N, C-alpha and C positions, 0 to 999 in steps of 0.2 A: 593503687588508686589512680584514676585519670589525672595526668599532669595538668591538663587545662582546668580541671575542676579545682585543683590545689591553687592555681593562679587566680581563679575566680573568687575563691574563698579567702585569699590572703588579705591581711589588713592593709597592705599597700595598694590593693586594687582601687582605682579611682572612682569609687562609688560614693564617698563621703560618709560612710557609716561610722568612721572613727570620730566624727564630730558630734555625735549624740551619745547621751549617757543613760537614757531610759529612766530618768528621774533620780538616778544615783547622786547627781550633783546636789540636788535639793536635800536629799536625805543626809548627805555628809555635812552640808553646811548647817543643818538643823541639829546635828549631833546624834541622829538616830542610827547612823551607820558609822561607827568609830573605830572598830577593831577588825581583825581578820575573821573572828567568829561572826561578827555582825555581817560582814561581806558574804561569808559562806551562806548564812541564812537568807540573805537577799537573793543570791544566785539560785539557791535551791527553791525558794518560793517562786521565782520567775520560771524556772524550768518545769515545776510541777503544777503551778496554778495560773501563770500569766503567759508570758511570751511562748513558753513551751507547749501550751495548749491552744495557741492561736496561730502564730507565725510558722512554727515548725510543721504542723500538719498541713497548713496552707501550701508550704513549699512541696511537701510530698504529693499532695493532690494536684498541684500545678504540673509536676513532672508527668503525671498520668493523663493530663487533661488535653482536650482539643480546644480550638479557638473559642467556642461558645462557653465551655466550662471555665476557661480562664477568665472570661469576662464576668461570669457569675461569681467566681472566687474573689475577684477584685471588688465587686459590689458588696459581697458579704463582709470583706475586711473593712470596707468603708463603714458599714453598719456596726461592726464589732468594736472598732477603735473609737470609743466615745469621746476621747479628749482630742481636741483639734491639733495640738502640737505633735503628738506621736503619729496621728493619722497623716498629717502633711509630711512629716519626716519620712515615713515609710514610702510615700509617693515620690518624694524628692530622691531618696536613695535608689528606689526602683528605676527612676528615669536615668539617673547617672550610670547605674549598673548596666542598663540596657544599651545606652549610647556607647559606653566603653567597649562592651562585648561585641557590638556590631562592627566597631572599627577594627577590633583585633581579629575577629573570625567572620569576615563578611560572607564567605562561601558557605560555611557550615550553618550560619544563621540567616541565610537569604530568605527563608520562608518562616521566620519566627513570628508567631501570632502576637497580637497586641497584648501587652501586659502593663500594669501600672505600679503595683506595690512591690516592695523588695522581695517578699517571699515568693510571689507568683513569678516574678522575673527570674529569680535565681533558679527555681525549679524548672522552668521552661527552657532556659538557656543551658543548664547543666545536662538535661536530657539530650539536647541537640548537639552537645559536645561529646556525646558518647558515654556519659557517666551513668552508672547504675542508680536505681532508686535508693538503695541503702547507702551507697557512697555519697550521693547528693545530700541526703538528709543528715548524715553524719558530719559532712563538711560544713553544712549550714549551722548545725547546732554548735560545733566546735568553734566556728568563726564568731558566733554570738558570745559564747562563754569566754573565750580568750579576749575578745574585744572589751567585755565588761571588766575583766580583771586588769587589763591594761589601763582602762579609764580610771580604775581605783587607785593606781599608782600615782596618778596626777592629782587626785582629789584628796587622798589620805596620806598619813605618815605610814606608808606601807611600801616595803621594798619589793623588787621584782620577784625574788624567790618566794617571799611570803605570799604574794599575790598568786603566783603559780600554784603554791600549795593549796590555796583556797579552791582553785579550779580542780586540782586533783581530788580534793575531798568531795567534789560534786560529780565524780565519775558515775556513780550508781544512778544519780538523778538524770545525768545526761543520757545514759543508756536507756533509762525509762522513757525519756523524752523522744528519743529516736524510735523506739519500739511503738510508742503511742502514735507518733506521727504516721508511721507506715501502715498502721491499721485503721486510721481515722477515716471517717466520712465527713462530708460538709456539716452534718448535724452535730458532730463532735467538737467543732471549733467553738471556743468560748474563752474562758479565762475570767477570774474574779480577783482583782488586785486593786481595790479602791484606794489604799494608801499610796500605791505607786501612781495611780491616775491623778490623785490630788497633787502629789509631788511633781509630776510632769507638768500639770497645769500651772503650778506656782513657780516653776523655774524661770519663766519670763520676768518675774518680779524680783529675782535675786539681785542684790546690789552689785555683785561681781560674778561673772560667769566665765568658765573655761570652755563650756560646750554650748552648742546651739540649742534653742528651745524646740 
């Protein structure tokens, strides 16, 4: 796999993605996600019905898109992300990702088209860094999955090995997500996770927070 792609997908890359929990913080505080089994179900639901049917295919489509298509994808994500918090978070992470990538690889990204969301930025940048479509989507899905289990270790009584075990139990779902993303058209982007939408919207009202809203 392209070494630059691994750097781009690393949790230490200064995009700020580590600061968001996708509603997991609300669910853990309410006691709806309390165990490793609960976390595994949360991850599988996101990969099959939520994030995995919206951001992952958007990343794949962005890898294939020209400037006009990228603008259309960003507008589509604006419409699909119904909750203000996640919508703004995606834009903030996308802006940070773009800024950092342009500083690290100015020559390779000299003609990078405009992008706004995290998914579109990741896909567009990865292609111009020489990563294949499959590697790009695989890295993006892996980064999301491992990012969420890392978040869980801060929110739950869950050790690192147990959290990684949750991720490994989601391998089939992650592979499904990659395959779906690579076949998707813009009409396939969707996702239906109302519980997570409500949890994300309510995070701003939590009495104590580790993650941004």
